[in-house]
C-alpha positions as CSV (number, residue, x, y, z in Angstrom):
1,M,-24.7,-33.5,-1.2
2,E,-28.2,-32.5,-0.1
3,V,-28.4,-29.9,2.6
4,R,-31.8,-31.0,4.0
5,P,-30.5,-34.1,5.8
6,I,-27.8,-32.0,7.3
7,L,-30.2,-29.4,8.5
8,S,-32.5,-32.1,9.9
9,A,-29.6,-33.6,11.9
10,M,-28.5,-30.2,13.2
11,A,-32.1,-29.5,14.3
12,R,-31.9,-32.6,16.5
13,N,-28.7,-31.3,18.0
14,K,-29.3,-27.6,17.8
15,V,-27.9,-26.7,21.2
16,G,-24.5,-28.0,20.2
17,A,-24.6,-26.3,16.8
18,I,-25.6,-23.0,18.4
19,L,-22.7,-23.3,20.9
20,V,-20.2,-23.9,18.1
21,A,-21.6,-21.0,16.1
22,V,-21.5,-18.6,19.0
23,Q,-18.0,-19.7,19.9
24,M,-16.8,-19.1,16.4
25,A,-18.6,-15.7,16.3
26,V,-16.9,-14.6,19.5
27,T,-13.5,-15.9,18.3
28,L,-13.9,-14.0,15.0
29,A,-14.8,-10.8,16.7
30,I,-11.8,-10.9,19.1
31,L,-9.5,-12.2,16.4
32,C,-10.3,-9.3,13.9
33,N,-9.9,-6.6,16.5
34,A,-6.8,-8.1,18.0
35,L,-5.1,-8.5,14.6
36,F,-6.0,-4.9,13.8
37,I,-4.6,-3.6,17.1
38,I,-1.4,-5.7,16.6
39,Q,-0.9,-4.3,13.1
40,Q,-1.4,-0.7,14.5
41,R,1.1,-1.2,17.3
42,L,3.7,-2.8,15.1
43,A,3.3,-0.1,12.5
44,L,3.7,2.5,15.2
45,S,6.9,1.0,16.5
46,E,8.4,0.8,13.0
47,R,7.8,4.4,12.0
48,P,11.0,5.9,10.8
49,S,12.3,8.9,12.9
50,G,14.1,10.4,9.9
51,T,17.5,10.0,11.6
52,D,20.5,7.7,11.2
53,E,19.4,5.7,14.3
54,A,21.9,2.9,13.9
55,N,24.9,5.2,14.2
56,I,23.7,7.9,16.7
57,F,23.8,8.0,20.5
58,A,22.7,10.6,23.0
59,I,24.5,11.7,26.2
60,S,22.3,13.3,28.9
61,N,24.6,15.9,30.5
62,Q,23.9,17.6,33.8
63,W,26.2,20.1,35.2
64,V,26.9,20.0,39.0
65,G,26.4,23.3,40.8
66,H,26.5,26.6,38.9
67,P,29.5,26.5,36.6
68,E,30.8,29.8,35.2
69,N,30.9,30.5,31.5
70,L,28.6,27.6,30.6
71,P,28.6,28.4,26.8
72,S,32.4,28.0,26.8
73,L,32.1,24.6,28.6
74,V,29.5,23.4,26.1
75,Q,31.6,24.5,23.1
76,T,34.7,22.7,24.6
77,D,32.6,19.5,24.9
78,L,31.4,19.8,21.3
79,T,34.9,20.4,20.0
80,L,36.1,17.4,22.0
81,L,33.4,15.1,20.8
82,R,33.8,16.1,17.1
83,S,37.5,15.3,17.4
84,L,37.1,11.7,18.6
85,P,38.1,9.0,16.2
86,G,35.1,7.5,14.5
87,V,32.8,10.6,15.1
88,V,31.0,12.1,12.1
89,D,29.5,15.1,13.9
90,A,27.9,16.2,17.2
91,Y,25.8,19.0,18.6
92,V,23.9,20.0,21.7
93,T,20.1,20.2,22.0
94,N,17.0,20.1,24.2
95,S,15.5,16.9,22.9
96,Y,15.6,14.3,20.2
97,P,13.2,11.8,18.6
98,L,12.1,8.7,20.6
99,T,12.4,10.4,24.1
100,N,8.7,11.1,24.8
101,S,9.8,14.4,26.2
102,G,10.4,17.7,24.5
103,W,9.2,21.2,23.7
104,G,6.1,21.8,21.7
105,D,4.7,25.0,20.1
106,G,2.1,26.3,17.7
107,A,2.9,27.7,14.2
108,D,0.9,30.7,13.1
109,L,0.7,32.5,9.8
110,K,-0.6,35.7,11.3
111,P,0.5,37.4,14.6
112,D,-3.1,37.8,15.9
113,Q,-4.2,34.2,15.4
114,K,-6.4,32.7,18.1
115,T,-5.8,29.1,17.0
116,S,-2.5,27.9,15.6
117,T,-2.4,26.7,12.0
118,A,-0.3,23.7,13.0
119,H,1.3,22.1,16.0
120,M,5.0,21.2,16.1
121,A,8.0,20.0,18.1
122,R,10.9,22.4,18.7
123,Y,14.4,21.2,18.4
124,F,17.3,23.6,19.1
125,A,20.0,23.1,16.5
126,D,23.2,24.5,15.0
127,E,25.0,24.2,11.7
128,H,26.1,20.6,12.6
129,S,22.6,19.2,13.5
130,I,21.5,18.1,10.0
131,N,24.7,16.2,9.5
132,T,24.6,14.7,13.0
133,L,21.1,13.5,12.7
134,G,21.6,12.3,9.1
135,L,18.6,14.3,7.9
136,K,17.8,14.7,4.2
137,L,17.6,18.4,3.2
138,I,15.2,18.5,0.3
139,A,14.9,22.2,-0.2
140,G,16.7,25.4,0.9
141,R,19.9,25.5,2.9
142,N,21.4,24.7,6.3
143,F,22.0,27.2,9.1
144,T,25.2,29.2,9.1
145,A,27.4,29.8,12.2
146,A,26.3,33.4,12.2
147,E,22.7,32.5,12.7
148,I,23.3,30.4,15.8
149,G,22.4,32.0,19.1
150,E,22.8,30.9,22.7
151,K,19.7,29.4,24.3
152,N,19.5,29.7,28.1
153,V,17.2,30.9,30.9
154,R,18.5,34.4,31.0
155,D,18.8,35.0,27.2
156,S,16.4,33.4,24.8
157,P,16.8,35.2,21.4
158,L,14.1,34.9,18.8
159,P,15.0,32.6,15.9
160,V,16.3,34.4,12.8
161,A,15.5,31.4,10.6
162,L,13.8,28.0,10.7
163,I,14.2,24.6,9.1
164,V,11.0,22.6,9.0
165,T,10.0,19.1,8.0
166,R,8.1,18.3,4.8
167,A,5.0,17.4,6.8
168,L,5.0,20.7,8.7
169,A,5.7,22.7,5.5
170,N,2.8,21.0,3.7
171,E,0.4,21.6,6.6
172,L,1.3,25.3,6.8
173,F,1.5,25.9,3.1
174,P,-0.5,23.3,1.1
175,A,0.3,25.0,-2.2
176,G,3.9,23.8,-1.7
177,N,5.5,27.3,-1.4
178,A,6.8,27.0,2.2
179,L,10.4,27.8,1.4
180,G,11.0,31.5,2.0
181,Q,7.7,32.0,3.9
182,S,7.7,33.3,7.4
183,I,5.7,32.0,10.4
184,Y,5.0,33.1,14.0
185,T,5.2,30.9,17.1
186,S,3.2,31.2,20.3
187,G,6.2,32.7,22.0
188,N,7.0,35.1,19.1
189,K,4.0,37.2,17.9
190,T,6.1,40.2,16.9
191,Q,8.9,39.0,14.7
192,P,8.2,36.2,12.2
193,A,11.0,33.8,11.3
194,P,11.6,32.8,7.6
195,I,11.7,29.1,6.6
196,I,15.2,28.7,5.0
197,G,15.2,24.9,4.6
198,I,13.0,21.8,4.5
199,V,14.1,18.3,5.6
200,D,12.3,15.2,4.4
201,R,11.4,13.8,7.9
202,L,12.1,14.3,11.6
203,Q,9.8,12.7,14.1
204,V,8.5,14.5,17.1
205,P,9.7,13.2,20.5
206,W,6.2,12.1,21.6
207,V,5.5,8.7,20.1
208,A,4.2,6.5,22.9
209,D,0.7,6.8,24.4
210,V,0.4,10.5,23.5
211,S,-3.0,10.8,21.8
212,W,-2.8,14.6,21.3
213,A,0.4,14.3,19.1
214,K,-0.7,11.4,16.9
215,D,-1.9,13.7,14.1
216,W,1.4,15.6,13.8
217,T,4.1,13.0,14.4
218,E,6.4,14.6,11.8
219,N,5.7,18.2,12.4
220,S,9.1,19.3,13.7
221,V,11.1,22.5,13.4
222,L,14.8,23.2,13.9
223,E,15.6,26.5,15.6
224,P,19.1,28.0,15.4
225,A,20.3,28.0,19.0
226,R,23.0,26.3,20.9
227,F,21.3,24.9,24.0
228,V,23.5,25.9,26.9
229,M,21.2,25.0,29.8
230,K,22.2,23.2,33.0
231,E,20.7,20.0,31.6
232,S,21.0,19.2,27.9
233,Y,21.7,16.4,25.4
234,Y,24.8,15.8,23.3
235,L,23.9,13.9,20.1
236,V,26.8,12.2,18.4
237,R,26.9,10.4,15.1
238,T,29.5,7.8,14.5
239,Q,30.9,6.0,11.5
240,P,29.3,2.6,10.9
241,G,30.6,0.0,13.3
242,Q,32.1,2.6,15.7
243,L,29.2,3.3,17.9
244,Q,30.1,1.3,21.0
245,S,33.7,2.3,21.1
246,V,32.9,6.0,20.6
247,M,30.3,5.8,23.4
248,R,32.9,4.5,25.9
249,E,35.6,6.9,24.8
250,S,33.3,10.0,24.8
251,Q,32.3,9.5,28.5
252,Q,35.9,9.2,29.6
253,Q,37.0,12.3,27.6
254,L,34.1,14.4,28.9
255,F,34.9,13.6,32.5
256,Q,38.6,14.4,31.9
257,A,37.6,17.8,30.4
258,H,35.3,18.7,33.3
259,G,34.5,16.4,36.2
260,A,31.7,18.4,37.7
261,R,29.0,16.8,35.7
262,V,26.6,13.8,35.7
263,L,26.1,11.8,32.6
264,D,22.6,10.6,33.5
265,K,22.1,8.5,30.4
266,V,24.2,7.4,27.4
267,E,22.1,5.4,24.9
268,P,22.0,4.7,21.2
269,L,18.9,5.8,19.4
270,S,18.2,2.2,18.6
271,D,18.0,1.4,22.3
272,A,15.7,4.4,22.8
273,R,13.4,3.0,20.1
274,R,13.2,-0.4,21.8
275,E,12.5,1.2,25.2
276,I,9.8,3.7,24.1
277,Y,8.0,1.0,22.1
278,R,8.4,-1.8,24.7
279,D,4.7,-1.5,25.8
280,D,3.5,-1.6,22.2
281,R,5.5,-4.7,21.4
282,G,4.4,-6.3,24.7
283,L,0.8,-5.6,23.9
284,A,1.2,-7.1,20.4
285,V,2.7,-10.3,21.9
286,I,0.0,-10.6,24.5
287,L,-2.8,-10.2,21.9
288,A,-1.1,-12.7,19.6
289,V,-0.9,-15.3,22.5
290,V,-4.6,-14.6,23.3
291,C,-5.5,-15.2,19.7
292,A,-3.6,-18.4,19.5
293,V,-5.1,-19.7,22.7
294,L,-8.6,-18.7,21.6
295,L,-8.2,-20.4,18.2
296,A,-6.9,-23.6,20.0
297,I,-9.9,-23.6,22.4
298,T,-12.3,-23.1,19.4
299,A,-10.6,-26.0,17.5
300,F,-10.8,-28.3,20.5
301,G,-14.4,-27.4,21.0
302,I,-15.2,-28.3,17.4
303,V,-13.3,-31.6,17.7
304,G,-15.0,-32.5,20.9
305,L,-18.5,-31.7,19.7
306,T,-18.0,-33.4,16.4
307,S,-16.6,-36.5,18.1
308,Y,-19.7,-36.6,20.3
309,W,-21.9,-36.3,17.2
310,V,-20.0,-39.2,15.6
311,A,-20.6,-41.4,18.6
312,Q,-24.3,-40.5,18.7
313,R,-24.7,-41.3,15.0
314,R,-22.8,-44.6,14.7
315,R,-25.9,-46.5,13.6
316,Q,-26.8,-43.8,11.0
317,I,-23.3,-43.8,9.7
318,G,-23.3,-47.6,9.5
319,I,-26.6,-47.7,7.6
320,R,-25.3,-45.1,5.1
321,R,-22.1,-47.2,4.6
322,A,-24.2,-50.3,4.1
323,L,-26.3,-48.5,1.5
324,G,-23.2,-47.7,-0.5
325,A,-21.8,-44.4,1.0
326,T,-18.1,-44.2,0.6
327,R,-15.6,-42.9,3.2
328,A,-15.3,-39.8,1.2
329,N,-19.1,-39.3,1.4
330,I,-19.0,-39.5,5.2
331,V,-16.1,-37.1,5.5
332,R,-17.8,-34.7,3.1
333,Y,-21.0,-34.9,5.1
334,F,-19.3,-33.7,8.3
335,Q,-17.2,-31.1,6.5
336,T,-20.3,-29.7,4.9
337,E,-22.2,-29.7,8.2
338,N,-19.4,-27.9,10.0
339,L,-19.0,-25.4,7.1
340,M,-22.6,-24.4,7.5
341,I,-22.2,-23.9,11.2
342,A,-19.0,-22.0,10.7
343,A,-20.5,-19.8,8.0
344,A,-23.3,-18.8,10.4
345,G,-20.8,-18.1,13.1
346,A,-18.6,-16.1,10.8
347,T,-21.5,-14.0,9.7
348,A,-22.5,-13.2,13.2
349,G,-18.8,-12.7,14.1
350,V,-18.2,-10.1,11.4
351,A,-21.2,-8.1,12.8
352,L,-19.9,-8.5,16.3
353,A,-16.4,-7.5,15.3
354,V,-17.7,-4.3,13.7
355,A,-19.8,-3.5,16.8
356,V,-16.9,-4.0,19.2
357,N,-14.7,-1.9,17.0
358,L,-17.2,0.9,16.9
359,W,-17.4,0.8,20.7
360,M,-13.6,1.0,21.0
361,V,-13.5,3.9,18.5
362,S,-16.0,5.9,20.6
363,S,-14.5,5.0,23.9
364,F,-10.7,4.9,23.2
365,E,-10.3,7.0,20.0
366,M,-9.1,4.0,18.0
367,Q,-9.2,3.8,14.3
368,R,-12.1,2.1,12.3
369,L,-11.6,-1.5,11.6
370,H,-10.6,-2.1,8.0
371,S,-12.8,-4.6,6.1
372,I,-9.8,-6.7,5.2
373,Y,-9.4,-7.8,8.8
374,A,-13.0,-9.0,8.9
375,I,-12.5,-10.9,5.7
376,V,-9.2,-12.5,6.8
377,G,-10.7,-13.3,10.2
378,A,-13.7,-15.0,8.6
379,V,-11.4,-17.1,6.3
380,V,-9.3,-18.1,9.3
381,V,-12.3,-19.2,11.3
382,L,-13.7,-21.2,8.3
383,L,-10.4,-22.9,7.7
384,L,-10.0,-23.6,11.4
385,G,-13.4,-25.3,11.5
386,Q,-12.7,-27.5,8.5
387,A,-9.3,-28.5,9.9
388,A,-10.7,-29.2,13.3
389,V,-13.6,-31.4,12.0
390,L,-11.3,-33.5,9.8
391,W,-10.1,-35.9,12.4
392,P,-13.6,-36.8,13.8
393,A,-14.8,-37.1,10.2
394,L,-12.1,-39.5,9.3
395,R,-13.0,-41.6,12.4
396,A,-16.6,-41.6,11.4
397,A,-15.6,-42.7,7.9
398,S,-13.6,-45.6,9.3
399,I,-16.5,-47.2,11.1
400,P,-17.3,-50.6,9.6
401,P,-21.0,-50.9,8.5
402,A,-21.6,-54.2,10.3
403,L,-20.1,-53.0,13.6
404,A,-22.1,-49.8,13.5
405,T,-25.3,-51.7,12.9
406,R,-24.7,-54.2,15.7
407,S,-23.9,-51.3,18.2
408,A,-27.3,-49.7,17.6
């Protein structure tokens, strides 16, 4: 099919062609960036924490008043929890993944460093923590009971050993020789602690809307200390299928053991994940709806404008049919015309999508748009244009030559 007649026809209706091209360009720019943001948000919400989330729940325990011999009360609670039917293991700590709240620190290789070599999250743990969380120990060993101290306001002993994640070990010691090395923390510049073990993965607590932690999401360290503060978390791992029953039983048993407490929150880690990523999933849904509505509006715009062009060209279509043009020729004419308009819009849309992304990168610290999203967006817009123009094109092809001529 010759392009010159199509260009001549569009020149006589250039306002409509420009409007469709601009609409497609804007649609493509929004679509590319929206799909990119959706992918980022969904990838963020699906990052593994490194724990056995399906079988772990957390109990937020707050003691009422000032109970005496707090370490003994905590140890009694842990012994009780570990003895419940269906429980694999349990321990007490200051925080856990997916809470968006915890303790952070810097890791130094020298005592006089001005800037830390790496940033990390601090989790207080004992010899039961790795088993409770379901972590994978890939090098070294676990803590021993003799290495566990008591962590409270009055007495905060320096750690005698550390277990770090693979990500933190690689950042501190890129050569891969982290095991056996010693590091300093910002609160411990005099006595370095040796790394005795490395676990495969353990996510930091801060995972939602925390830009300063996005580059070290798996930099975690386990410190050997039983957390015996007035407010703490009991983490309990259950056998598969026993989570709900153990959750109910554990609350009853803890209150029977000591009633002067408040169990502020009892939640499975799976619920913690849904809660902390709720805004990310909500944003993904909103953007998906916006994309769907925008595509629908663009499609209806193409249908409306093409239908108008068909009505305006009834005589020309009739003449072409009378001269021997088949229905397929008429359909192909409008498909080609729309493809040319859509191609111009897609080209402008890719440039606009990149410009919008660069603005968001500089303004909101977002990632650069991958070229695959521009390609996919352009293909979607082109296919949308061809699908939208099909119905008006078929209507044009069904016009009888004699009727079109008489209606001139």
